[in-house]
C-alpha positions in Angstrom: -23.2 -11.2 -5.4 -21.8 -10.7 -1.7 -22.6 -7.5 0.1 -19.5 -5.2 0.2 -17.7 -5.4 3.5 -15.1 -2.8 4.5 -12.4 -4.4 6.8 -12.2 -2.8 10.3 -9.6 0.1 10.4 -6.1 -0.5 11.6 -5.4 1.4 14.7 -2.2 3.1 15.5 -1.4 4.0 19.2 -3.2 7.3 19.4 -1.3 8.0 22.6 2.0 8.3 20.8 3.6 11.6 21.5 3.4 14.4 19.0 6.8 14.3 17.3 7.3 17.8 16.1 11.0 18.3 16.3 13.9 17.0 18.3 15.3 19.1 21.3 18.0 21.4 20.3 20.7 20.2 22.7 22.2 17.3 21.1 24.1 16.4 24.2 21.1 15.9 26.3 19.2 12.8 27.3 16.0 14.5 26.0 17.6 14.4 22.6 18.1 10.6 22.6 14.8 10.0 24.4 13.1 11.8 21.5 15.1 9.6 19.0 14.0 6.5 20.9 10.3 7.6 20.9 10.6 8.2 17.0 11.9 4.7 16.6 9.0 3.2 18.6 6.6 5.3 16.4 8.3 4.2 13.3 7.9 0.5 14.3 4.2 1.0 15.2 3.7 2.6 11.7 5.6 -0.3 10.1 3.6 -2.8 11.8 0.3 -1.1 11.0 1.3 -0.9 7.3 2.2 -4.7 7.4 -1.2 -5.5 8.7 -2.9 -3.4 6.0 -0.6 -5.1 3.5 -1.8 -8.4 4.5 -5.4 -7.3 4.0 -4.9 -5.7 0.6 -4.6 -8.8 -1.6 -8.0 -10.3 -0.3 -9.6 -6.9 -0.9 -8.3 -6.8 -4.4 -9.1 -10.4 -5.4 -12.6 -10.2 -4.1 -13.2 -7.5 -6.5 -14.6 -5.4 -3.6 -13.4 -2.0 -4.8 -14.8 -0.2 -1.7 -12.8 -2.5 0.6 -9.6 -2.1 -1.5 -10.0 1.7 -1.7 -10.5 1.8 2.1 -7.4 -0.3 2.7 -5.3 1.9 0.3 -6.6 5.1 1.9 -5.5 4.0 5.4 -2.3 2.7 4.0 -1.6 6.2 2.4 -2.3 7.9 5.7 0.2 5.7 7.4 2.7 6.4 4.6 2.2 10.1 5.1 2.8 9.7 8.8 6.0 7.7 8.2 7.3 10.3 5.7 6.7 13.1 8.4 8.5 11.1 10.9 11.4 10.5 8.5 11.7 14.3 8.1 11.7 14.6 11.8 14.7 12.1 12.0 16.8 14.1 9.6 19.0 15.9 12.3 19.9 12.5 13.7 21.3 11.4 10.4 23.9 14.1 10.7 25.0 13.1 14.2 27.8 10.9 15.2 25.9 8.0 16.9 29.0 7.5 19.3 28.5 11.0 20.7 24.8 10.7 21.7 24.1 10.6 25.5 21.5 8.0 26.5 19.5 8.1 29.8 20.0 4.3 30.2 23.0 2.0 29.1 20.9 -0.3 27.1 18.7 2.3 25.3 21.1 2.7 22.4 20.9 -1.1 21.6 17.1 -1.0 22.0 16.9 1.9 19.7 19.0 0.1 17.1 16.7 -3.0 17.5 13.6 -0.9 16.9 15.3 0.7 13.9 16.4 -2.7 12.4 12.8 -4.3 13.1 11.0 -1.4 11.4 13.3 -1.5 8.5 12.8 -5.2 8.0 9.0 -4.8 8.2 9.1 -1.8 5.7 11.2 -3.9 3.3 8.6 -6.8 3.6 5.9 -4.3 2.7 7.7 -3.0 -0.2 8.3 -6.4 -1.6 4.7 -7.4 -1.2 3.6 -4.3 -2.9 5.8 -5.0 -5.8 4.3 -8.5 -6.1 0.8 -7.1 -5.8 1.6 -4.6 -8.6 2.9 -7.3 -10.8 -0.2 -9.4 -10.2 -2.5 -6.4 -10.8 -0.7 -5.5 -14.0 -1.0 -9.2 -15.3 -4.7 -9.1 -14.4 -5.1 -5.9 -16.2 -3.4 -7.3 -19.3 -5.5 -10.4 -19.2 -8.7 -8.3 -19.0 -7.5 -6.1 -21.9 -6.9 -9.2 -24.0 -10.3 -10.5 -23.3 -11.9 -7.2 -24.3 -9.9 -7.2 -27.5 -11.1 -10.8 -28.2 -14.8 -9.8 -27.4 -14.5 -6.7 -29.7 -13.1 -9.0 -32.4 -16.0 -11.5 -31.9 -18.5 -8.7 -32.1 -16.9 -7.3 -35.2 -17.0 -10.7 -36.9 -20.6 -11.3 -35.8 -21.7 -8.1 -37.1 -19.9 -8.7 -40.5 -21.7 -12.0 -40.8 -25.0 -10.5 -39.9 -24.4 -7.9 -42.6 -24.9 -4.6 -41.0 -25.8 -3.3 -44.4 -29.3 -4.5 -44.2 -29.0 -8.2 -45.2 -29.5 -9.5 -41.6 -32.7 -11.4 -41.6 -33.2 -11.5 -45.4 -34.4 -14.6 -47.1 -33.5 -16.4 -50.2 -36.4 -16.3 -52.5 -36.7 -19.6 -54.3 -40.3 -19.2 -55.3 -39.8 -18.8 -59.1 -37.7 -21.9 -59.5 
C-alpha cells in the first residue's frame, strides 16, 4: 500500500483586497473600481476551484481518502468565499450597466471579460463535478452489488456447512 500523500494546497492571492461592501456612491469611479476588483477576485477563485477540480479525480480513484478530504475541504473554502463575493455583488445586479462611471474607457470591457471568463470556468467546474458524482454513484452501486454477492455467497456457504452442527460430521459406515 502506498503512503498517503496530501496534495499541496491551492493558493489564492492573499493580497486580494478585503471585499466587504461596495462604496455607496454609485456614480463614482470607486464604485466601478470595486466592481472590477470583485471580478478579478471572482476569476481567481474560479481558477483555484478549477485547479482543485483537476486534482479531485486522482484523489478519489487512488482511494486516498485523506487526500480527497483535503481537496474537498479546500474546495469548500473557495466555494464559501465565492458565495460571499456573490453576495457582495448583489447591489451591482440592480444597476443599469450603462450608467456606471468607469475610471478608464476600456475598464468596462475588461470587467465583462473577467466576468465571462470566470463564468466559463465555473460552468466547467460544475460539469466536471456532475461527472465525478455520476462516477462515484456508479462505483458505490458496484461496491454495493459486490457486497450483496458476498453476503449471498457466505449465506450459501453457511447453509452447506450446516450451521446446525453438521459441519465436520462424518458418515459412519462401520457397521455395514
